[in-house]
C-alpha positions in Angstrom: 53.5 70.0 125.9 53.8 73.6 127.2 56.9 75.3 128.5 56.1 74.5 132.2 55.9 70.8 131.5 59.2 70.9 129.5 60.9 72.7 132.4 59.5 70.2 134.9 60.7 67.3 132.8 64.1 69.0 132.6 64.4 69.3 136.4 63.5 65.6 136.9 66.2 64.8 134.2 68.8 66.8 136.2 67.7 65.2 139.5 68.4 61.7 138.1 72.0 62.7 137.8 72.1 62.1 134.1 74.5 65.0 133.7 77.8 66.1 135.2 77.6 69.1 137.4 79.4 71.3 134.8 77.1 70.2 132.0 74.0 70.6 134.1 75.2 74.1 134.9 75.9 74.9 131.2 72.6 73.6 129.9 70.6 75.2 132.7 72.3 78.5 132.0 71.4 78.1 128.3 67.8 77.3 129.1 67.6 80.5 131.3 69.1 82.6 128.4 66.5 81.0 126.1 63.7 82.1 128.4 65.2 85.6 128.6 65.1 85.7 124.8 61.4 84.9 125.0 61.9 81.7 122.9 58.9 79.4 123.2 59.3 75.6 123.4 56.8 75.1 120.5 59.0 77.0 118.0 59.1 74.4 115.3 62.2 75.5 113.3 65.1 78.0 113.2 64.7 81.2 111.1 65.9 81.0 107.5 67.5 84.0 105.7 67.0 84.8 102.0 69.4 83.4 99.4 70.9 86.9 98.8 71.6 87.3 102.4 73.2 83.9 102.6 75.4 84.7 99.6 76.5 87.9 101.3 77.4 86.1 104.6 79.3 83.4 102.7 81.3 86.0 100.8 82.0 87.9 104.0 83.4 84.8 105.7 85.2 83.4 102.7 88.5 83.0 104.6 86.8 80.9 107.3 85.1 78.8 104.6 88.4 78.3 102.8 90.2 77.2 106.0 87.4 74.7 106.8 87.0 73.4 103.2 89.4 70.4 103.6 87.7 69.2 106.9 84.3 69.6 105.4 85.2 67.7 102.2 86.7 64.9 104.3 83.6 64.7 106.4 81.7 63.7 103.3 83.6 60.4 103.4 83.8 59.5 107.1 80.3 60.8 108.0 78.6 59.4 104.9 77.1 56.4 106.8 77.4 57.7 110.3 74.0 59.4 110.6 75.8 62.7 111.1 76.6 66.0 109.4 79.3 68.6 109.9 78.2 72.2 109.9 80.1 75.5 109.7 78.4 78.8 110.9 79.4 82.4 111.0 79.8 84.2 114.3 76.1 84.8 114.6 75.3 81.1 114.3 74.1 81.3 110.7 74.9 78.1 108.8 77.1 78.8 105.8 78.3 75.3 104.9 77.2 71.7 105.6 78.6 68.3 104.6 78.1 64.6 105.6 75.3 62.0 105.4 72.9 63.1 102.7 69.9 61.5 104.6 70.7 63.6 107.7 71.1 66.8 105.6 67.7 66.2 104.1 66.2 65.6 107.6 67.8 68.8 108.9 65.7 70.9 106.5 62.6 70.1 108.7 64.0 72.4 111.4 66.1 74.6 109.1 69.4 72.9 110.1 70.6 73.8 106.6 72.3 76.6 104.7 70.8 80.0 105.8 69.4 78.6 109.1 70.0 80.9 112.2 71.0 78.8 115.2 71.8 81.3 118.0 70.0 80.9 121.3 67.9 83.9 120.6 66.7 82.3 117.4 66.0 78.7 118.4 66.8 78.4 122.2 69.3 75.9 123.7 71.4 74.2 121.0 75.1 73.4 120.7 75.8 76.1 118.2 74.1 78.8 120.2 75.5 77.7 123.5 79.1 77.5 122.1 78.8 81.1 120.9 77.3 82.3 124.2 79.8 80.5 126.4 82.8 80.6 124.1 83.7 76.9 124.7 82.9 73.5 123.3 79.4 72.3 124.1 77.4 69.1 123.5 73.6 69.2 123.7 71.7 65.8 123.6 68.0 65.3 122.7 65.8 66.6 125.5 68.5 69.1 126.6 67.4 71.3 123.6 64.9 74.0 124.6 62.5 73.6 121.7 60.6 70.3 121.5 61.0 69.8 117.7 64.8 70.2 118.0 64.9 67.6 120.8 65.1 64.9 118.1 68.7 66.0 117.5 72.1 65.7 119.3 74.7 68.3 118.5 78.4 69.0 119.5 79.9 72.4 118.7 83.2 74.2 119.2 83.8 77.9 118.6 86.6 78.9 116.1 88.6 82.0 117.0 90.9 84.3 115.0 94.5 83.1 115.9 95.8 86.7 115.7 93.4 88.4 118.2 91.0 85.8 119.5 87.9 87.2 117.8 85.1 84.7 117.3 84.9 83.7 113.6 82.3 81.0 113.6 81.4 77.5 114.9 82.1 73.9 113.8 79.2 71.6 114.7 78.5 67.9 114.3 74.8 67.0 114.4 72.7 63.9 114.0 69.5 62.2 115.2 69.4 61.8 119.0 68.8 58.1 118.6 72.2 57.6 117.1 74.2 59.7 119.6 78.0 59.3 119.3 80.0 60.2 122.4 83.0 61.0 120.2 81.3 63.8 118.3 82.5 66.5 120.7 86.1 65.3 120.5 85.8 65.3 116.7 84.3 68.8 116.6 87.1 70.1 118.9 89.8 68.5 116.6 88.3 70.0 113.5 88.0 73.4 115.2 91.7 73.3 116.1 92.6 72.3 112.5 90.6 75.2 111.1 92.4 77.6 113.5 95.7 76.1 112.4 94.9 76.6 108.7 93.9 80.2 109.5 97.2 80.9 111.4 99.2 79.5 108.5 97.3 81.7 106.0 97.9 84.8 108.1 101.6 84.0 108.2 101.8 83.5 104.5 99.8 86.7 103.7 102.0 88.8 106.1 105.1 87.4 104.5 103.7 88.2 101.0 102.9 91.7 102.1 106.4 92.3 103.4 107.9 90.8 100.2 105.8 93.2 98.1 106.8 96.1 100.2 110.6 95.3 100.2 110.5 94.7 96.4 109.3 98.3 95.9 110.9 100.0 98.8 113.4 101.8 96.6 110.5 103.7 95.0 109.8 105.4 98.4 113.3 105.7 99.8 112.6 109.3 101.0 109.0 108.6 102.2 107.3 107.4 105.3 105.6 104.0 104.9 103.2 101.8 106.8 102.4 98.2 105.9 99.0 97.0 107.1 97.7 93.4 106.9 94.0 92.6 106.2 93.2 92.8 109.9 94.4 96.3 110.2 97.5 95.2 112.0 100.6 97.4 111.5 103.4 95.0 110.3 105.9 97.8 109.6 105.9 101.5 110.1 108.4 104.3 110.4 108.1 106.5 113.6 107.0 109.5 111.7 104.3 107.6 109.9 102.9 106.3 113.2 102.9 109.8 114.5 101.1 111.0 111.4 98.3 108.4 112.1 98.0 109.4 115.7 97.9 113.1 114.7 95.1 112.5 112.3 93.3 110.5 115.0 92.9 113.9 116.8 95.5 113.2 119.4 94.2 109.8 120.4 97.3 107.7 121.2 96.0 104.2 120.3 98.5 101.4 119.9 96.3 100.1 117.0 94.7 103.1 115.3 94.1 101.1 112.1 92.6 98.0 113.7 89.1 99.2 112.7 89.9 98.2 109.1 89.4 94.6 110.0 85.6 95.1 109.9 85.7 97.2 106.7 85.1 95.4 103.4 88.3 95.5 101.4 86.7 97.4 98.5 85.9 100.2 101.0 89.5 100.5 102.3 90.5 103.4 99.9 87.8 105.7 101.3 88.5 104.8 104.9 92.2 105.2 104.5 91.7 108.5 102.7 89.7 109.7 105.7 92.5 108.5 108.1 95.4 109.9 106.0 94.1 112.4 103.4 97.6 113.3 102.1 98.8 109.7 101.6 98.7 107.3 98.7 97.7 103.6 99.1 98.8 100.5 97.3 96.2 97.8 97.9 97.7 94.3 97.8 95.7 91.3 96.6 96.4 87.6 96.1 94.5 85.2 94.0 91.6 84.9 96.5 91.2 88.2 98.2 92.7 91.4 99.5 95.5 90.9 102.0 96.5 94.4 103.0 97.9 97.7 102.0 101.0 99.8 101.8 100.4 103.4 102.9 102.9 106.0 101.6 103.2 109.4 103.1 105.3 111.1 100.4 107.8 113.6 101.6 107.1 116.1 98.8 103.4 115.7 99.2 103.6 116.5 102.9 105.4 119.8 102.1 102.8 120.8 99.5 99.9 119.8 101.8 99.9 123.1 103.7 99.6 125.0 100.4 97.3 122.6 98.6 94.9 121.4 101.2 92.4 120.3 98.5 94.9 117.8 97.1 93.4 114.3 96.9 95.0 111.0 97.6 95.3 108.6 94.8 94.5 104.9 94.7 97.1 102.6 93.0 95.6 99.1 92.9 98.3 96.4 93.2 97.2 94.5 90.1 97.7 97.6 87.9 101.3 98.2 89.0 104.1 96.9 86.8 107.8 97.1 86.9 109.1 99.0 84.0 110.9 96.7 81.5 114.4 97.4 80.3 114.6 98.9 76.8 116.2 95.6 75.6 113.0 93.7 76.4 110.3 96.1 75.1 110.1 94.1 71.8 109.1 91.0 73.7 105.6 92.1 74.5 102.8 94.1 73.0 102.3 97.4 74.8 98.8 98.2 75.9 97.0 101.5 76.0 96.9 103.3 79.4 93.3 102.6 80.4 91.8 101.2 83.6 92.4 97.5 84.0 95.0 97.3 81.2 97.3 94.3 81.1 100.9 94.7 82.0 101.9 93.4 78.6 101.4 90.1 76.7 104.4 88.2 75.4 103.8 87.5 71.7 107.1 86.8 69.9 105.8 83.4 68.8 104.3 83.8 65.3 101.2 81.8 66.2 100.6 83.8 69.3 101.2 87.1 67.5 98.6 86.1 64.9 96.1 85.4 67.7 96.8 88.7 69.3 96.2 90.6 66.0 92.9 88.8 65.5 91.8 89.6 69.1 92.8 93.3 68.7 90.7 93.6 65.5 87.7 91.9 67.0 88.0 94.0 70.2 88.0 97.2 68.1 84.7 96.1 66.6 83.2 94.9 69.9 82.8 91.3 68.6 82.4 88.6 71.2 85.6 86.6 71.6 86.1 83.1 72.9 89.6 82.2 74.1 90.5 78.6 74.4 93.6 77.0 75.9 94.9 74.8 78.7 95.0 76.1 82.2 97.8 78.6 82.7 98.3 79.6 79.1 97.4 83.2 79.8 93.8 83.4 78.7 92.9 86.1 81.2 96.0 88.2 80.3 94.9 88.0 76.7 91.4 89.0 77.7 92.8 92.0 79.5 94.8 92.9 76.4 91.6 92.7 74.4 89.9 95.1 76.8 92.8 97.5 76.5 92.8 97.2 72.7 89.1 97.9 72.6 89.7 101.4 73.8 86.8 101.1 76.3 87.0 103.3 79.4 84.9 101.1 81.6 86.1 98.4 84.0 87.3 94.9 83.2 85.1 92.6 85.2 86.2 88.9 85.5 83.5 86.3 86.4 84.3 82.7 87.4 81.3 81.0 85.9 82.0 77.7 87.7 81.9 79.4 91.1 78.5 81.1 90.8 76.0 79.3 93.0 72.9 78.5 90.9 70.5 79.9 93.5 72.2 83.3 93.5 73.1 83.7 89.8 70.6 86.6 89.0 71.4 88.5 92.2 75.2 88.2 91.6 75.0 89.2 87.9 72.2 91.8 88.0 72.3 93.0 91.6 69.4 94.1 93.7 67.6 97.2 94.8 67.7 98.7 98.3 65.1 97.0 100.4 64.6 94.1 98.0 64.9 91.6 100.8 65.6 91.5 104.5 69.2 92.4 105.2 69.9 93.9 101.8 72.8 96.3 101.7 71.9 100.0 102.0 71.8 101.4 98.5 71.5 97.8 97.0 74.1 96.3 94.7 74.6 96.9 91.0 75.7 93.5 90.0 78.6 92.3 87.9 77.0 93.1 84.5 76.3 96.6 85.4 79.8 97.0 86.8 81.0 96.1 83.3 78.8 98.8 81.6 81.1 100.7 79.2 83.8 98.1 79.8 84.4 94.4 79.4 82.7 91.3 81.0 85.1 88.4 81.1 83.4 85.0 81.5 86.1 82.5 82.7 85.6 78.7 82.7 82.4 78.9 80.6 82.7 75.1 80.0 81.7 74.6 83.6 78.9 77.1 83.5 75.8 75.9 85.3 72.8 75.3 83.0 70.8 77.9 85.0 73.4 80.5 84.2 73.4 79.6 80.5 69.7 80.4 80.3 70.2 83.7 82.1 73.1 84.6 79.9 71.1 83.9 76.7 68.4 86.3 77.9 71.0 89.0 78.5 72.6 88.5 75.1 69.2 89.0 73.4 68.8 92.6 74.4 71.6 93.6 76.9 69.0 94.6 79.4 69.4 94.0 83.1 66.9 94.1 85.9 68.1 94.1 89.5 66.1 92.1 92.0 63.4 94.5 93.1 64.5 97.1 90.7 63.8 98.4 87.2 65.2 97.4 83.8 68.1 99.3 82.2 70.3 98.9 79.1 74.0 98.1 79.4 76.9 98.5 76.9 79.2 95.5 77.4 82.1 94.0 75.5 82.0 90.2 76.0 85.1 88.0 76.2 84.9 84.3 77.3 87.5 81.6 78.1 87.6 77.9 78.6 90.0 75.0 78.9 87.3 72.5 78.1 86.5 70.8 74.8 83.2 72.6 74.2 82.2 70.4 71.3 82.3 67.4 73.6 80.5 69.3 76.4 77.7 70.3 73.9 77.4 66.7 72.7 77.0 65.6 76.3 74.1 68.1 76.7 76.0 70.1 79.4 76.3 73.2 77.3 73.8 74.9 75.0 74.9 75.1 71.4 72.8 78.3 70.8 74.8 80.0 73.5 78.1 78.8 72.1 77.3 80.4 68.8 76.6 83.7 70.5 79.9 83.6 72.4 82.4 82.6 69.7 82.0 85.2 66.9 85.8 85.1 67.1 87.4 81.9 68.5 91.1 81.7 69.2 93.3 79.1 70.9 96.5 79.9 72.9 99.1 77.2 72.4 100.7 75.3 75.3 103.9 76.7 76.7 106.0 73.7 75.4 104.7 74.4 71.9 105.8 78.1 71.8 108.9 79.4 70.2 109.3 82.4 72.6 110.1 80.5 75.8 113.1 82.6 76.6 111.2 85.8 76.1 108.5 84.5 78.5 111.0 83.6 81.1 112.7 87.0 81.0 109.4 88.8 81.1 108.2 86.8 84.1 111.5 87.2 85.9 111.4 90.9 85.2 108.1 91.2 86.9 109.0 89.0 89.9 112.4 90.5 90.6 114.0 92.9 88.1 117.4 92.6 89.7 117.7 88.8 88.9 119.6 87.4 86.0 119.4 84.0 84.5 121.9 82.2 82.2 120.9 81.1 78.7 122.0 77.6 79.6 119.5 77.6 82.5 116.7 78.9 80.2 117.5 76.1 77.8 117.3 73.6 80.7 113.9 74.9 81.8 112.6 74.7 78.2 113.1 70.9 78.3 110.5 70.4 81.0 106.9 69.5 80.0 105.2 72.3 81.9 101.7 70.9 82.3 100.7 74.0 84.2 102.1 76.2 81.4 103.0 79.8 82.1 101.4 79.8 85.6 103.6 76.9 86.6 106.7 78.6 85.1 106.0 81.8 87.1 105.7 79.8 90.3 109.0 78.0 89.7 110.8 81.2 88.9 109.4 82.8 92.1 110.7 79.9 94.1 114.1 80.2 92.5 114.3 83.9 93.4 113.6 83.2 97.0 116.1 80.4 97.1 118.6 82.8 95.5 118.4 84.9 98.6 120.4 82.2 100.4 122.6 81.5 97.4 121.0 78.1 96.8 118.4 76.5 94.7 115.2 74.8 95.9 115.9 71.9 93.4 118.4 69.1 93.4 122.1 70.1 92.8 122.3 69.1 89.2 118.8 70.3 88.3 119.7 73.8 89.6 118.7 76.9 87.7 120.9 79.7 89.1 119.5 83.2 89.4 122.0 85.9 90.1 121.4 89.4 91.7 124.2 91.8 90.5 126.1 93.6 93.3 125.1 96.9 91.8 121.4 96.0 91.8 118.9 96.8 94.4 119.5 93.6 96.4 115.9 92.6 96.3 116.8 88.9 96.7 118.2 89.7 100.0 115.1 91.9 100.7 113.0 88.8 100.1 115.1 86.9 102.6 114.7 89.8 105.0 111.0 89.8 104.5 110.8 86.2 105.8 112.7 87.3 108.9 110.5 90.4 109.4 107.4 88.2 109.1 108.5 85.8 111.8 109.8 88.7 113.9 106.3 90.2 113.8 104.7 86.8 114.7 106.9 86.6 117.8 106.0 90.1 118.9 109.6 91.3 118.5 111.3 88.4 120.3 114.7 88.1 118.6 115.7 84.8 120.3 112.4 83.1 119.3 112.7 84.5 115.8 116.2 83.0 115.5 115.1 79.7 116.9 112.2 79.4 114.4 114.3 80.2 111.4 117.3 78.2 112.5 119.7 81.1 112.3 121.8 83.1 114.8 120.6 86.1 116.6 123.2 88.2 114.8 121.5 87.3 111.5 118.2 88.7 112.9 119.9 91.9 114.2 121.5 92.4 110.8 118.2 92.0 109.0 116.5 94.5 111.3 119.4 97.0 110.9 120.2 96.9 114.6 123.3 96.3 116.6 123.3 93.4 119.0 123.2 94.6 122.6 126.4 94.2 124.5 
């Protein structure tokens, strides 16, 4: 069937009135765009990108994937026997996630309706994903409405997902299935899921902005005489002094742009230091990260540095990564933790007053000095990564500390992720290639976390690496690396080995020294850990010994990580003079009057976050927070208008 015959059949289909006028117009416009893209009706399947390119796209759109994860996971249940699948694409129409009926997922591979398939109109003609991108609205395409004959066996309903902060297209949610099992509710379901994803993204943006402002206010005293700018991950200015804004505009060569930093939204977070240095060469930058990704930056235009700039034009800005910054402990607490050498990636200190933990630390330090592979065992939250970072510092190695979550590495991309690739190794490869995680750890430490969940394919790759410590990037040449190896697991490896899910020969290579961190409830230095964590969260807070004793009675299944989160909640509750727990279960944290008042700063950060969301609307900010407008004005340091 040639294109003329398909077009003739389409015209007859329209004449029969089988479509509403709006849908006829939408589909007809899509067909015309398909013809303009020179797509032929006999195109059998969508283009498919290489695994490395798919991995890059999925990493780039990690926030979108995270926001859609719950909906996709749920779809596995309610679409399992519905002859349908749910699909998530990036803004170009490239499929980055699928879930649903396994039979339909398998059938979709025939036309590359699968991970890595490109479904824009330019790639495969009229389809719901491509039309939703082109028209920026929900679209449903049934059977013969598709442009390419092979795809006419499908029915698809798609809705675009937009960034709640600026409306930028982030991707598409699509529900697809065989045309013979068309469900008229698919479009409504797709729209509902799209709204859910946008809601999750909006909540994530609010939380990240609030966290940024909290970090800024907690450290504001360090820069009391300096000009500061707080930027979120999208390059939005959340807070800035007037002089700082003028400095940005001056360095923009006189261009008075209301959002001179908005370009950062499209810049990979690891490239922010260079781009910020270009924008403000005489400033310093504190990059702020959470557990998943970078969330923004605090830019500081130091007063003294500005004065020296005219005499020292060659002065360079310095990068101060957020995870390397620590709050200096009081002299009374220095004996609570082991101090670490000042090397890149050093830990902020590891509490080791408990005799068993102290013995573990001594063993680790000895093994690290000899570059012996170390295996750290312990329950989730016991501080395995912190001990690994201490081992890296104790080793005296000047290279980087590179953590790798073994359970999160996709099997199809293991070698690319670990060993990198050369420039031009595949279509879409990054200019200059990528060196890979092992090469990044050259001269430093490679930390393999969650090795008990390591895919079998990764185990084989790792064994080859341990044989000769030689890496070969995809499309590149072999080279030697010098790496100190530390591993960690919360699994019973003897059981995993017995079940055949972990290679015993690999285990023997990883555990030259094997140590186990005890559970929090089994440690004798609970009070020292509480004070150490509290000192890092908010140095101005005090906690009564009776309250520490009360906390010590809890089982703490999440160990130190759970304790840290509980203390953080208490410090926030303390800003309002109340606890987040029931009255008798209170643990009271006090901020002395002579202290910096950072508890109140945390409360103020919440107000500033909502004030930013409402575009400076004081009344709306007060309504959302359930406080008076006077409270908002006080937090902003303003007088209420008469």
